[in-house]
C-alpha positions in Angstrom: -129.9 46.0 9.2 -132.6 44.6 7.0 -134.6 47.6 5.6 -138.4 47.4 5.6 -141.2 49.9 4.9 -142.6 50.6 8.3 -145.8 52.1 6.8 -146.4 48.7 5.1 -145.7 46.9 8.4 -148.2 49.1 10.2 -150.9 48.5 7.5 -150.3 44.7 7.9 -150.6 44.9 11.7 -153.8 47.0 11.5 -155.2 44.4 9.1 -154.4 41.7 11.7 -156.6 43.7 14.2 -153.8 45.3 16.1 -153.4 49.0 16.9 -150.1 49.5 15.1 -149.7 53.1 16.2 -149.5 51.9 19.8 -146.9 49.3 19.2 -143.2 50.2 19.7 -140.8 49.2 17.0 -137.4 48.3 18.2 -134.1 47.0 16.8 -133.2 43.4 17.6 -129.4 43.1 18.0 -126.9 40.2 18.1 -125.9 38.8 21.4 -122.2 38.3 22.2 -121.2 34.8 21.4 -120.7 33.7 25.1 -124.2 34.8 26.0 -125.6 33.1 22.9 -123.8 29.9 23.7 -125.6 29.6 27.1 -129.1 30.2 25.6 -131.8 27.8 24.7 -131.9 27.9 20.9 -133.9 25.0 19.4 -134.2 25.7 15.7 -137.5 27.2 14.6 -138.9 27.3 18.2 -138.8 31.0 19.1 -141.6 30.9 21.6 -140.2 28.0 23.5 -136.6 29.4 23.3 -137.6 32.8 24.6 -139.7 31.3 27.3 -136.9 29.1 28.5 -134.3 31.9 28.3 -136.4 34.1 30.5 -137.0 31.3 33.0 -133.2 30.6 33.2 -132.3 34.3 33.5 -130.7 34.7 30.0 -133.3 37.5 29.4 -135.3 39.7 31.7 -138.5 39.8 29.6 -140.3 37.5 27.2 -141.3 39.8 24.3 -144.1 38.9 22.0 -144.8 40.6 18.7 -143.9 40.6 15.0 -140.7 40.5 13.0 -140.9 43.4 10.5 -140.3 41.8 7.1 -142.0 42.2 3.8 -144.8 40.1 5.4 -144.8 40.4 9.2 -144.1 37.2 11.1 -145.3 36.5 14.7 -142.3 35.8 16.8 -141.0 35.9 20.4 -137.7 37.4 21.5 -136.1 38.4 24.8 -135.1 41.6 26.4 -132.1 42.1 28.6 -131.6 45.7 30.0 -132.6 48.0 27.1 -131.5 45.6 24.4 -133.6 43.1 22.4 -132.2 39.7 21.3 -133.3 36.8 19.2 -131.2 33.7 20.1 -133.3 31.5 17.8 -132.5 33.4 14.6 -129.0 34.3 15.6 -128.1 30.6 16.3 -129.4 29.8 12.8 -126.5 31.8 11.4 -125.9 34.9 9.2 -127.8 37.1 11.7 -128.6 40.7 10.7 -130.2 43.3 13.0 -133.9 43.7 12.2 -136.9 45.7 13.3 -139.5 44.2 15.6 -143.0 45.4 16.5 -143.8 44.7 20.2 -147.2 43.6 21.3 -146.3 43.0 24.9 -143.5 42.1 27.3 -143.8 39.7 30.2 -141.6 39.4 33.3 -141.0 35.8 34.3 -143.9 35.4 36.8 -146.5 36.9 34.4 -145.1 34.8 31.5 -145.4 31.6 33.5 -148.9 32.6 34.7 -150.1 33.1 31.1 -148.4 29.9 30.0 -150.3 28.0 32.7 -153.6 29.3 31.4 -152.4 28.4 27.9 -152.1 24.6 28.5 -148.4 25.1 29.5 -147.5 26.6 26.2 -145.6 29.9 26.1 -147.9 32.9 25.3 -148.1 33.4 21.5 -150.2 35.8 19.3 -153.2 33.4 19.2 -153.2 33.2 23.0 -153.1 37.0 23.2 -156.1 37.3 20.9 -158.1 35.0 23.2 -157.3 37.5 26.0 -158.0 40.6 23.8 -159.7 42.6 26.6 -156.6 42.4 28.7 -154.5 43.7 25.9 -156.8 46.2 24.3 -154.0 48.8 24.3 -152.6 47.0 21.3 -155.5 44.8 20.1 -158.4 46.4 18.2 -161.1 44.6 20.2 -164.0 46.2 18.2 -162.5 44.8 14.9 -162.4 41.3 16.4 -166.1 41.4 17.2 -167.0 41.8 13.5 
């Protein structure tokens, strides 16, 4: 697994107006090859891929958050059972487990509802910030007002 300093990750998330202490950090694992083969995995399109994979039952939840790297990267992955997967990065090759900070998870109906109000685009971090009052458990709404 790629090692990162989680204190640095939390500082970055707080600087982006999130409440890092309320965000769960999970490990993203590799899917088995058969499951990966049946997933949507357009290169560089994590939001679209995760959205489509949840619609078609390859994942149970659309998970929005940040890849924990030296500089955090907004990213979408999927959850199936109690495991988190990233078909987009895994399909790119040389996949290593990594840490991921969760902003929110959507079941298929909620994900589609949010996409509809986002001009049919899958929910992303910018969209979440436009709905900050609905996600004030992980968004520092007061900091956004400044």
